[in-house]
N, CA, C and O atoms as CSV, one atom per row, in Angstrom:
chain,resi,resn,atom,element,x,y,z
A,1,MET,N,N,-5.420,1.840,-20.066
A,1,MET,CA,C,-4.658,0.685,-19.659
A,1,MET,C,C,-5.400,-0.556,-20.135
A,1,MET,O,O,-6.613,-0.674,-19.960
A,2,SER,N,N,-4.670,-1.464,-20.729
A,2,SER,CA,C,-5.290,-2.659,-21.297
A,2,SER,C,C,-5.659,-3.655,-20.198
A,2,SER,O,O,-5.173,-3.584,-19.069
A,3,THR,N,N,-6.523,-4.572,-20.568
A,3,THR,CA,C,-6.939,-5.613,-19.631
A,3,THR,C,C,-5.752,-6.474,-19.232
A,3,THR,O,O,-5.639,-6.879,-18.075
A,4,ARG,N,N,-4.870,-6.754,-20.177
A,4,ARG,CA,C,-3.691,-7.569,-19.873
A,4,ARG,C,C,-2.818,-6.887,-18.832
A,4,ARG,O,O,-2.355,-7.528,-17.888
A,5,THR,N,N,-2.595,-5.604,-18.998
A,5,THR,CA,C,-1.761,-4.861,-18.050
A,5,THR,C,C,-2.394,-4.866,-16.655
A,5,THR,O,O,-1.698,-5.030,-15.653
A,6,LEU,N,N,-3.709,-4.686,-16.598
A,6,LEU,CA,C,-4.393,-4.727,-15.307
A,6,LEU,C,C,-4.252,-6.096,-14.651
A,6,LEU,O,O,-4.025,-6.188,-13.444
A,7,ARG,N,N,-4.384,-7.152,-15.437
A,7,ARG,CA,C,-4.256,-8.506,-14.894
A,7,ARG,C,C,-2.830,-8.775,-14.411
A,7,ARG,O,O,-2.635,-9.409,-13.374
A,8,VAL,N,N,-1.841,-8.298,-15.157
A,8,VAL,CA,C,-0.442,-8.468,-14.746
A,8,VAL,C,C,-0.180,-7.690,-13.458
A,8,VAL,O,O,0.507,-8.183,-12.564
A,9,ASN,N,N,-0.728,-6.468,-13.361
A,9,ASN,CA,C,-0.571,-5.664,-12.136
A,9,ASN,C,C,-1.113,-6.413,-10.922
A,9,ASN,O,O,-0.445,-6.514,-9.892
A,10,GLU,N,N,-2.316,-6.930,-11.054
A,10,GLU,CA,C,-2.942,-7.644,-9.936
A,10,GLU,C,C,-2.185,-8.922,-9.591
A,10,GLU,O,O,-2.005,-9.245,-8.417
A,11,LEU,N,N,-1.748,-9.641,-10.606
A,11,LEU,CA,C,-1.001,-10.879,-10.379
A,11,LEU,C,C,0.318,-10.598,-9.652
A,11,LEU,O,O,0.661,-11.290,-8.693
A,12,LEU,N,N,1.047,-9.591,-10.107
A,12,LEU,CA,C,2.314,-9.237,-9.459
A,12,LEU,C,C,2.098,-8.784,-8.020
A,12,LEU,O,O,2.873,-9.143,-7.134
A,13,GLN,N,N,1.055,-8.002,-7.782
A,13,GLN,CA,C,0.774,-7.544,-6.418
A,13,GLN,C,C,0.482,-8.744,-5.517
A,13,GLN,O,O,1.035,-8.850,-4.422
A,14,ARG,N,N,-0.373,-9.632,-5.972
A,14,ARG,CA,C,-0.753,-10.789,-5.162
A,14,ARG,C,C,0.441,-11.705,-4.886
A,14,ARG,O,O,0.647,-12.131,-3.750
A,15,GLU,N,N,1.227,-12.006,-5.919
A,15,GLU,CA,C,2.346,-12.929,-5.758
A,15,GLU,C,C,3.503,-12.310,-4.976
A,15,GLU,O,O,4.178,-13.005,-4.216
A,16,LEU,N,N,3.736,-11.013,-5.156
A,16,LEU,CA,C,4.792,-10.353,-4.384
A,16,LEU,C,C,4.420,-10.306,-2.908
A,16,LEU,O,O,5.276,-10.512,-2.048
A,17,SER,N,N,3.159,-10.038,-2.607
A,17,SER,CA,C,2.711,-10.055,-1.212
A,17,SER,C,C,2.864,-11.446,-0.614
A,17,SER,O,O,3.339,-11.592,0.512
A,18,ALA,N,N,2.465,-12.460,-1.359
A,18,ALA,CA,C,2.574,-13.837,-0.872
A,18,ALA,C,C,4.037,-14.228,-0.673
A,18,ALA,O,O,4.375,-14.893,0.306
A,19,LEU,N,N,4.904,-13.819,-1.595
A,19,LEU,CA,C,6.326,-14.125,-1.482
A,19,LEU,C,C,6.931,-13.490,-0.236
A,19,LEU,O,O,7.704,-14.128,0.478
A,20,LEU,N,N,6.582,-12.243,0.022
A,20,LEU,CA,C,7.095,-11.562,1.215
A,20,LEU,C,C,6.622,-12.259,2.486
A,20,LEU,O,O,7.392,-12.387,3.439
A,21,ARG,N,N,5.390,-12.705,2.517
A,21,ARG,CA,C,4.867,-13.387,3.708
A,21,ARG,C,C,5.502,-14.768,3.887
A,21,ARG,O,O,5.785,-15.193,5.007
A,22,ARG,N,N,5.717,-15.450,2.782
A,22,ARG,CA,C,6.215,-16.818,2.830
A,22,ARG,C,C,7.713,-16.876,3.122
A,22,ARG,O,O,8.146,-17.634,3.990
A,23,LYS,N,N,8.496,-16.087,2.409
A,23,LYS,CA,C,9.948,-16.216,2.473
A,23,LYS,C,C,10.606,-15.228,3.439
A,23,LYS,O,O,11.638,-15.538,4.035
A,24,TYR,N,N,10.022,-14.059,3.594
A,24,TYR,CA,C,10.634,-13.000,4.404
A,24,TYR,C,C,9.669,-12.524,5.483
A,24,TYR,O,O,9.495,-11.320,5.668
A,25,ASN,N,N,9.059,-13.430,6.176
A,25,ASN,CA,C,8.012,-13.068,7.124
A,25,ASN,C,C,8.496,-12.093,8.197
A,25,ASN,O,O,7.810,-11.113,8.487
A,26,ALA,N,N,9.645,-12.339,8.781
A,26,ALA,CA,C,10.134,-11.471,9.863
A,26,ALA,C,C,10.454,-10.063,9.352
A,26,ALA,O,O,10.107,-9.075,10.000
A,27,GLU,N,N,11.108,-9.970,8.205
A,27,GLU,CA,C,11.506,-8.668,7.674
A,27,GLU,C,C,10.320,-7.910,7.075
A,27,GLU,O,O,10.292,-6.680,7.109
A,28,ALA,N,N,9.351,-8.627,6.532
A,28,ALA,CA,C,8.267,-7.996,5.789
A,28,ALA,C,C,6.963,-7.924,6.568
A,28,ALA,O,O,5.913,-7.662,5.981
A,29,ALA,N,N,7.006,-8.149,7.864
A,29,ALA,CA,C,5.773,-8.158,8.655
A,29,ALA,C,C,5.048,-6.809,8.608
A,29,ALA,O,O,3.818,-6.772,8.637
A,30,ALA,N,N,5.779,-5.724,8.538
A,30,ALA,CA,C,5.174,-4.389,8.558
A,30,ALA,C,C,4.912,-3.841,7.161
A,30,ALA,O,O,4.481,-2.696,7.022
A,31,ILE,N,N,5.166,-4.641,6.118
A,31,ILE,CA,C,5.055,-4.167,4.740
A,31,ILE,C,C,3.763,-4.665,4.112
A,31,ILE,O,O,3.417,-5.840,4.234
A,32,THR,N,N,3.051,-3.763,3.437
A,32,THR,CA,C,1.871,-4.117,2.662
A,32,THR,C,C,2.057,-3.595,1.248
A,32,THR,O,O,2.345,-2.414,1.052
A,33,ILE,N,N,1.895,-4.463,0.267
A,33,ILE,CA,C,1.961,-4.051,-1.134
A,33,ILE,C,C,0.574,-3.534,-1.500
A,33,ILE,O,O,-0.377,-4.312,-1.576
A,34,THR,N,N,0.452,-2.223,-1.727
A,34,THR,CA,C,-0.855,-1.636,-2.000
A,34,THR,C,C,-1.206,-1.645,-3.481
A,34,THR,O,O,-2.384,-1.722,-3.831
A,35,ALA,N,N,-0.217,-1.567,-4.349
A,35,ALA,CA,C,-0.494,-1.582,-5.785
A,35,ALA,C,C,0.796,-1.834,-6.558
A,35,ALA,O,O,1.899,-1.593,-6.069
A,36,VAL,N,N,0.619,-2.325,-7.776
A,36,VAL,CA,C,1.727,-2.487,-8.717
A,36,VAL,C,C,1.252,-1.913,-10.044
A,36,VAL,O,O,0.144,-2.205,-10.494
A,37,GLU,N,N,2.086,-1.105,-10.659
A,37,GLU,CA,C,1.778,-0.537,-11.971
A,37,GLU,C,C,2.935,-0.825,-12.906
A,37,GLU,O,O,4.041,-0.326,-12.699
A,38,VAL,N,N,2.692,-1.628,-13.936
A,38,VAL,CA,C,3.738,-1.933,-14.910
A,38,VAL,C,C,3.488,-1.139,-16.181
A,38,VAL,O,O,2.363,-0.729,-16.465
A,39,THR,N,N,4.556,-0.931,-16.940
A,39,THR,CA,C,4.434,-0.279,-18.227
A,39,THR,C,C,3.776,-1.244,-19.202
A,39,THR,O,O,3.769,-2.449,-18.951
A,40,PRO,N,N,3.222,-0.752,-20.305
A,40,PRO,CA,C,2.555,-1.641,-21.256
A,40,PRO,C,C,3.451,-2.755,-21.811
A,40,PRO,O,O,2.952,-3.828,-22.152
A,41,ASP,N,N,4.766,-2.518,-21.905
A,41,ASP,CA,C,5.661,-3.570,-22.393
A,41,ASP,C,C,6.149,-4.485,-21.266
A,41,ASP,O,O,6.938,-5.396,-21.518
A,42,VAL,N,N,5.703,-4.263,-20.054
A,42,VAL,CA,C,5.986,-5.070,-18.854
A,42,VAL,C,C,7.483,-5.166,-18.575
A,42,VAL,O,O,7.940,-6.184,-18.054
A,43,ARG,N,N,8.243,-4.154,-18.901
A,43,ARG,CA,C,9.677,-4.171,-18.609
A,43,ARG,C,C,10.017,-3.425,-17.329
A,43,ARG,O,O,11.050,-3.684,-16.713
A,44,GLU,N,N,9.152,-2.501,-16.928
A,44,GLU,CA,C,9.374,-1.729,-15.706
A,44,GLU,C,C,8.086,-1.687,-14.908
A,44,GLU,O,O,6.992,-1.741,-15.470
A,45,GLY,N,N,8.223,-1.589,-13.595
A,45,GLY,CA,C,7.038,-1.520,-12.754
A,45,GLY,C,C,7.294,-0.762,-11.478
A,45,GLY,O,O,8.388,-0.813,-10.915
A,46,LYS,N,N,6.269,-0.052,-11.023
A,46,LYS,CA,C,6.325,0.646,-9.745
A,46,LYS,C,C,5.531,-0.185,-8.748
A,46,LYS,O,O,4.405,-0.604,-9.017
A,47,VAL,N,N,6.141,-0.411,-7.600
A,47,VAL,CA,C,5.480,-1.142,-6.523
A,47,VAL,C,C,5.223,-0.139,-5.406
A,47,VAL,O,O,6.157,0.429,-4.839
A,48,PHE,N,N,3.944,0.072,-5.099
A,48,PHE,CA,C,3.571,1.003,-4.044
A,48,PHE,C,C,3.435,0.221,-2.749
A,48,PHE,O,O,2.728,-0.784,-2.677
A,49,VAL,N,N,4.139,0.713,-1.718
A,49,VAL,CA,C,4.269,-0.006,-0.464
A,49,VAL,C,C,3.792,0.874,0.687
A,49,VAL,O,O,4.108,2.062,0.756
A,50,SER,N,N,3.026,0.266,1.587
A,50,SER,CA,C,2.630,0.932,2.816
A,50,SER,C,C,3.334,0.222,3.962
A,50,SER,O,O,3.368,-1.007,4.013
A,51,VAL,N,N,3.895,1.000,4.881
A,51,VAL,CA,C,4.635,0.433,6.010
A,51,VAL,C,C,4.008,0.929,7.301
A,51,VAL,O,O,3.830,2.131,7.499
A,52,THR,N,N,3.672,-0.014,8.181
A,52,THR,CA,C,3.154,0.385,9.483
A,52,THR,C,C,4.320,0.770,10.384
A,52,THR,O,O,5.369,0.126,10.377
A,53,GLY,N,N,4.120,1.813,11.145
A,53,GLY,CA,C,5.180,2.300,12.021
A,53,GLY,C,C,5.485,3.749,11.728
A,53,GLY,O,O,4.778,4.405,10.963
A,54,ASP,N,N,6.552,4.249,12.347
A,54,ASP,CA,C,6.928,5.645,12.164
A,54,ASP,C,C,7.774,5.815,10.906
A,54,ASP,O,O,8.037,4.853,10.185
A,55,ASP,N,N,8.194,7.046,10.657
A,55,ASP,CA,C,8.957,7.360,9.452
A,55,ASP,C,C,10.293,6.624,9.402
A,55,ASP,O,O,10.752,6.232,8.329
A,56,GLU,N,N,10.914,6.439,10.563
A,56,GLU,CA,C,12.201,5.741,10.610
A,56,GLU,C,C,12.037,4.274,10.203
A,56,GLU,O,O,12.861,3.738,9.462
A,57,GLN,N,N,10.988,3.637,10.681
A,57,GLN,CA,C,10.725,2.243,10.302
A,57,GLN,C,C,10.388,2.135,8.822
A,57,GLN,O,O,10.807,1.194,8.148
A,58,ALA,N,N,9.632,3.103,8.324
A,58,ALA,CA,C,9.278,3.098,6.907
A,58,ALA,C,C,10.533,3.235,6.047
A,58,ALA,O,O,10.680,2.531,5.048
A,59,ALA,N,N,11.425,4.126,6.425
A,59,ALA,CA,C,12.670,4.301,5.667
A,59,ALA,C,C,13.520,3.037,5.714
A,59,ALA,O,O,14.143,2.665,4.720
A,60,ASP,N,N,13.543,2.382,6.860
A,60,ASP,CA,C,14.306,1.138,7.012
A,60,ASP,C,C,13.739,0.029,6.135
A,60,ASP,O,O,14.496,-0.692,5.483
A,61,ARG,N,N,12.425,-0.115,6.111
A,61,ARG,CA,C,11.786,-1.158,5.292
A,61,ARG,C,C,11.961,-0.870,3.800
A,61,ARG,O,O,12.157,-1.792,3.008
A,62,MET,N,N,11.891,0.407,3.418
A,62,MET,CA,C,12.098,0.763,2.008
A,62,MET,C,C,13.534,0.462,1.595
A,62,MET,O,O,13.777,-0.015,0.486
A,63,LYS,N,N,14.482,0.739,2.482
A,63,LYS,CA,C,15.889,0.426,2.210
A,63,LYS,C,C,16.056,-1.088,2.041
A,63,LYS,O,O,16.772,-1.542,1.148
A,64,TRP,N,N,15.392,-1.865,2.904
A,64,TRP,CA,C,15.467,-3.325,2.820
A,64,TRP,C,C,14.889,-3.821,1.494
A,64,TRP,O,O,15.467,-4.697,0.850
A,65,LEU,N,N,13.748,-3.259,1.087
A,65,LEU,CA,C,13.135,-3.670,-0.187
A,65,LEU,C,C,14.046,-3.350,-1.368
A,65,LEU,O,O,14.211,-4.175,-2.267
A,66,ARG,N,N,14.629,-2.174,-1.369
A,66,ARG,CA,C,15.508,-1.785,-2.475
A,66,ARG,C,C,16.758,-2.665,-2.518
A,66,ARG,O,O,17.273,-2.968,-3.594
A,67,LYS,N,N,17.240,-3.073,-1.345
A,67,LYS,CA,C,18.415,-3.941,-1.283
A,67,LYS,C,C,18.100,-5.329,-1.839
A,67,LYS,O,O,18.941,-5.932,-2.505
A,68,HIS,N,N,16.903,-5.837,-1.573
A,68,HIS,CA,C,16.504,-7.178,-2.002
A,68,HIS,C,C,15.690,-7.165,-3.296
A,68,HIS,O,O,15.040,-8.157,-3.625
A,69,ASN,N,N,15.721,-6.067,-4.021
A,69,ASN,CA,C,14.935,-5.902,-5.236
A,69,ASN,C,C,15.201,-7.024,-6.248
A,69,ASN,O,O,14.265,-7.665,-6.726
A,70,GLN,N,N,16.438,-7.250,-6.562
A,70,GLN,CA,C,16.771,-8.250,-7.581
A,70,GLN,C,C,16.421,-9.663,-7.110
A,70,GLN,O,O,15.949,-10.483,-7.898
A,71,GLU,N,N,16.647,-9.940,-5.852
A,71,GLU,CA,C,16.302,-11.256,-5.303
A,71,GLU,C,C,14.789,-11.503,-5.388
A,71,GLU,O,O,14.354,-12.603,-5.730
A,72,LEU,N,N,13.993,-10.476,-5.075
A,72,LEU,CA,C,12.544,-10.587,-5.180
A,72,LEU,C,C,12.112,-10.777,-6.632
A,72,LEU,O,O,11.204,-11.555,-6.924
A,73,ARG,N,N,12.759,-10.071,-7.520
A,73,ARG,CA,C,12.442,-10.171,-8.948
A,73,ARG,C,C,12.710,-11.578,-9.468
A,73,ARG,O,O,11.884,-12.134,-10.192
A,74,PHE,N,N,13.858,-12.163,-9.107
A,74,PHE,CA,C,14.186,-13.517,-9.558
A,74,PHE,C,C,13.249,-14.546,-8.942
A,74,PHE,O,O,12.857,-15.502,-9.611
A,75,ALA,N,N,12.885,-14.364,-7.682
A,75,ALA,CA,C,11.952,-15.287,-7.028
A,75,ALA,C,C,10.577,-15.216,-7.688
A,75,ALA,O,O,9.919,-16.243,-7.858
A,76,LEU,N,N,10.139,-14.011,-8.062
A,76,LEU,CA,C,8.872,-13.884,-8.785
A,76,LEU,C,C,8.958,-14.533,-10.155
A,76,LEU,O,O,7.978,-15.098,-10.642
A,77,GLY,N,N,10.129,-14.455,-10.780
A,77,GLY,CA,C,10.322,-15.090,-12.080
A,77,GLY,C,C,10.167,-16.605,-12.017
A,77,GLY,O,O,9.774,-17.226,-13.004
A,78,ASP,N,N,10.471,-17.206,-10.869
A,78,ASP,CA,C,10.265,-18.642,-10.691
A,78,ASP,C,C,8.790,-18.986,-10.524
A,78,ASP,O,O,8.368,-20.096,-10.845
A,79,ILE,N,N,8.008,-18.035,-10.023
A,79,ILE,CA,C,6.592,-18.280,-9.747
A,79,ILE,C,C,5.722,-17.918,-10.948
A,79,ILE,O,O,4.795,-18.648,-11.299
A,80,ILE,N,N,6.031,-16.787,-11.569
A,80,ILE,CA,C,5.208,-16.247,-12.660
A,80,ILE,C,C,5.958,-16.392,-13.976
A,80,ILE,O,O,7.145,-16.080,-14.060
A,81,ILE,N,N,5.266,-16.863,-14.992
A,81,ILE,CA,C,5.872,-16.997,-16.308
A,81,ILE,C,C,5.476,-15.781,-17.149
A,81,ILE,O,O,4.337,-15.664,-17.602
A,82,LEU,N,N,6.428,-14.892,-17.345
A,82,LEU,CA,C,6.258,-13.723,-18.215
A,82,LEU,C,C,7.445,-13.662,-19.160
A,82,LEU,O,O,8.539,-14.124,-18.833
A,83,LYS,N,N,7.224,-13.096,-20.317
A,83,LYS,CA,C,8.334,-12.946,-21.264
A,83,LYS,C,C,9.439,-12.101,-20.643
A,83,LYS,O,O,10.619,-12.428,-20.763
A,84,HIS,N,N,9.056,-11.021,-19.983
A,84,HIS,CA,C,10.001,-10.145,-19.288
A,84,HIS,C,C,9.479,-9.905,-17.884
A,84,HIS,O,O,8.332,-9.494,-17.707
A,85,MET,N,N,10.306,-10.157,-16.891
A,85,MET,CA,C,9.934,-9.804,-15.518
A,85,MET,C,C,10.326,-8.345,-15.331
A,85,MET,O,O,11.480,-7.979,-15.560
A,86,PRO,N,N,9.377,-7.506,-14.916
A,86,PRO,CA,C,9.687,-6.077,-14.823
A,86,PRO,C,C,10.754,-5.769,-13.772
A,86,PRO,O,O,10.899,-6.475,-12.774
A,87,VAL,N,N,11.481,-4.706,-14.029
A,87,VAL,CA,C,12.424,-4.161,-13.052
A,87,VAL,C,C,11.595,-3.262,-12.145
A,87,VAL,O,O,10.944,-2.327,-12.610
A,88,PHE,N,N,11.625,-3.552,-10.854
A,88,PHE,CA,C,10.757,-2.854,-9.919
A,88,PHE,C,C,11.413,-1.614,-9.324
A,88,PHE,O,O,12.617,-1.579,-9.067
A,89,THR,N,N,10.585,-0.608,-9.115
A,89,THR,CA,C,10.933,0.582,-8.360
A,89,THR,C,C,9.953,0.649,-7.204
A,89,THR,O,O,8.742,0.691,-7.419
A,90,PHE,N,N,10.458,0.659,-5.986
A,90,PHE,CA,C,9.591,0.684,-4.811
A,90,PHE,C,C,9.361,2.118,-4.373
A,90,PHE,O,O,10.300,2.902,-4.244
A,91,GLU,N,N,8.084,2.450,-4.144
A,91,GLU,CA,C,7.719,3.788,-3.702
A,91,GLU,C,C,6.807,3.684,-2.498
A,91,GLU,O,O,5.927,2.825,-2.442
A,92,LEU,N,N,7.021,4.557,-1.542
A,92,LEU,CA,C,6.213,4.579,-0.336
A,92,LEU,C,C,4.847,5.162,-0.657
A,92,LEU,O,O,4.748,6.262,-1.200
A,93,ASP,N,N,3.807,4.434,-0.326
A,93,ASP,CA,C,2.436,4.857,-0.593
A,93,ASP,C,C,1.910,5.580,0.638
A,93,ASP,O,O,1.750,4.974,1.697
A,94,THR,N,N,1.645,6.863,0.502
A,94,THR,CA,C,1.196,7.668,1.637
A,94,THR,C,C,-0.292,7.971,1.571
A,94,THR,O,O,-0.782,8.800,2.338
A,95,VAL,N,N,-1.016,7.325,0.681
A,95,VAL,CA,C,-2.444,7.580,0.540
A,95,VAL,C,C,-3.178,7.241,1.833
A,95,VAL,O,O,-4.066,7.987,2.246
A,96,THR,N,N,-2.831,6.151,2.467
A,96,THR,CA,C,-3.485,5.747,3.703
A,96,THR,C,C,-3.237,6.772,4.801
A,96,THR,O,O,-4.156,7.125,5.540
A,97,ASP,N,N,-2.017,7.247,4.911
A,97,ASP,CA,C,-1.700,8.264,5.930
A,97,ASP,C,C,-2.494,9.543,5.696
A,97,ASP,O,O,-3.044,10.123,6.632
A,98,ARG,N,N,-2.549,9.974,4.443
A,98,ARG,CA,C,-3.312,11.183,4.132
A,98,ARG,C,C,-4.797,10.977,4.411
A,98,ARG,O,O,-5.464,11.872,4.930
A,99,GLY,N,N,-5.312,9.803,4.069
A,99,GLY,CA,C,-6.717,9.500,4.342
A,99,GLY,C,C,-7.018,9.495,5.823
A,99,GLY,O,O,-8.046,10.022,6.249
A,100,ASN,N,N,-6.133,8.906,6.618
A,100,ASN,CA,C,-6.321,8.895,8.068
A,100,ASN,C,C,-6.263,10.301,8.648
A,100,ASN,O,O,-7.013,10.631,9.567
A,101,ARG,N,N,-5.372,11.128,8.112
A,101,ARG,CA,C,-5.261,12.508,8.589
A,101,ARG,C,C,-6.542,13.282,8.276
A,101,ARG,O,O,-7.028,14.040,9.115
A,102,ILE,N,N,-7.088,13.095,7.078
A,102,ILE,CA,C,-8.327,13.777,6.693
A,102,ILE,C,C,-9.483,13.310,7.570
A,102,ILE,O,O,-10.295,14.120,8.016
A,103,LEU,N,N,-9.558,11.989,7.818
A,103,LEU,CA,C,-10.618,11.484,8.693
A,103,LEU,C,C,-10.499,12.044,10.111
A,103,LEU,O,O,-11.508,12.350,10.747
A,104,GLY,N,N,-9.262,12.179,10.608
A,104,GLY,CA,C,-9.046,12.771,11.920
A,104,GLY,C,C,-9.510,14.223,11.971
A,104,GLY,O,O,-10.130,14.652,12.944
A,105,LEU,N,N,-9.201,14.977,10.908
A,105,LEU,CA,C,-9.636,16.373,10.854
A,105,LEU,C,C,-11.159,16.477,10.793
A,105,LEU,O,O,-11.748,17.352,11.428
A,106,LEU,N,N,-11.799,15.587,10.032
A,106,LEU,CA,C,-13.261,15.585,9.968
A,106,LEU,C,C,-13.872,15.242,11.322
A,106,LEU,O,O,-14.896,15.811,11.698
A,107,ASP,N,N,-13.265,14.329,12.049
A,107,ASP,CA,C,-13.736,13.989,13.394
A,107,ASP,C,C,-13.614,15.188,14.333
A,107,ASP,O,O,-14.518,15.446,15.129
A,108,GLU,N,N,-12.502,15.921,14.246
A,108,GLU,CA,C,-12.316,17.110,15.072
A,108,GLU,C,C,-13.389,18.161,14.768
A,108,GLU,O,O,-13.932,18.783,15.681
A,109,ILE,N,N,-13.685,18.351,13.493
A,109,ILE,CA,C,-14.720,19.317,13.103
A,109,ILE,C,C,-16.073,18.890,13.657
A,109,ILE,O,O,-16.830,19.721,14.160
A,110,ALA,N,N,-16.381,17.601,13.569
A,110,ALA,CA,C,-17.661,17.104,14.076
A,110,ALA,C,C,-17.772,17.322,15.577
A,110,ALA,O,O,-18.845,17.677,16.064
A,111,VAL,N,N,-16.689,17.117,16.322
A,111,VAL,CA,C,-16.707,17.322,17.775
A,111,VAL,C,C,-16.912,18.797,18.092
A,111,VAL,O,O,-17.673,19.134,18.998
A,112,LYS,N,N,-16.238,19.685,17.353
A,112,LYS,CA,C,-16.390,21.124,17.590
A,112,LYS,C,C,-17.811,21.577,17.294
A,112,LYS,O,O,-18.379,22.375,18.040
A,113,GLU,N,N,-18.391,21.070,16.206
A,113,GLU,CA,C,-19.764,21.442,15.861
A,113,GLU,C,C,-20.743,20.925,16.907
A,113,GLU,O,O,-21.733,21.590,17.212
A,114,LYS,N,N,-20.477,19.766,17.451
A,114,LYS,CA,C,-21.352,19.188,18.470
A,114,LYS,C,C,-21.333,20.047,19.732
A,114,LYS,O,O,-22.364,20.237,20.377
A,115,LYS,N,N,-20.139,20.570,20.083
A,115,LYS,CA,C,-20.011,21.393,21.279
A,115,LYS,C,C,-20.679,22.751,21.097
A,115,LYS,O,O,-21.270,23.276,22.040
A,116,THR,N,N,-20.594,23.328,19.902
A,116,THR,CA,C,-21.139,24.667,19.671
A,116,THR,C,C,-22.602,24.647,19.278
A,116,THR,O,O,-23.249,25.694,19.317
A,117,ALA,N,N,-23.154,23.499,18.898
A,117,ALA,CA,C,-24.556,23.422,18.508
A,117,ALA,C,C,-25.425,23.578,19.744
A,117,ALA,O,O,-25.099,23.047,20.805
A,118,PRO,N,N,-26.549,24.316,19.612
A,118,PRO,CA,C,-27.433,24.477,20.774
A,118,PRO,C,C,-28.039,23.110,21.135
A,118,PRO,O,O,-28.314,22.268,20.281
A,119,ALA,N,N,-28.223,22.947,22.430
A,119,ALA,CA,C,-28.785,21.672,22.906
A,119,ALA,C,C,-30.224,21.577,22.438
A,119,ALA,O,O,-31.004,22.521,22.564
A,120,ALA,N,N,-30.551,20.443,21.907
A,120,ALA,CA,C,-31.919,20.230,21.418
A,120,ALA,C,C,-32.858,20.069,22.609
A,120,ALA,O,O,-32.523,19.421,23.600
A,121,GLU,N,N,-34.033,20.669,22.492
A,121,GLU,CA,C,-35.008,20.557,23.576
A,121,GLU,C,C,-35.631,19.186,23.530
A,121,GLU,O,O,-35.876,18.648,22.450
A,122,PRO,N,N,-35.893,18.608,24.697
A,122,PRO,CA,C,-36.535,17.297,24.710
A,122,PRO,C,C,-37.958,17.419,24.172
A,122,PRO,O,O,-38.592,18.460,24.343
A,123,PRO,N,N,-38.465,16.382,23.532
A,123,PRO,CA,C,-39.827,16.443,22.986
A,123,PRO,C,C,-40.853,16.527,24.133
A,123,PRO,O,O,-40.615,16.001,25.220
A,124,PRO,N,N,-41.975,17.182,23.886
A,124,PRO,CA,C,-42.978,17.324,24.949
A,124,PRO,C,C,-43.549,15.957,25.324
A,124,PRO,O,O,-43.726,15.080,24.478
A,125,ALA,N,N,-43.830,15.805,26.615
A,125,ALA,CA,C,-44.397,14.545,27.106
A,125,ALA,C,C,-45.863,14.448,26.722
A,125,ALA,O,O,-46.572,15.451,26.801
A,126,PRO,N,N,-46.338,13.303,26.315
A,126,PRO,CA,C,-47.760,13.160,25.917
A,126,PRO,C,C,-48.703,13.091,27.078
A,126,PRO,O,O,-49.912,12.972,26.885
């Protein structure tokens, strides 16, 4: 991936997050833009989104984003000057959920090992 593409990805992520906070604060309060990946020709882009809440809320927020896709794209076009503003595809980012699940499982293992480990003897008194 070229440096230009990386810079465009970061710029789009930052400006899309700011736009959601500024213009759609009530609707986008539970939405976090975790990453943006555009194609090298900057005509298409995937926006990875994390939503706080349960699966029903996540589905509702994703539906809202897809409905307002073109409006968000045009608003970004007013803020960012690019030859082509990418057509966005929104995808739910589940990396955080998987990471939290793995951390929870590791915590459970640590608790089980602590319970089954023999109690350490106190050091002898001097």
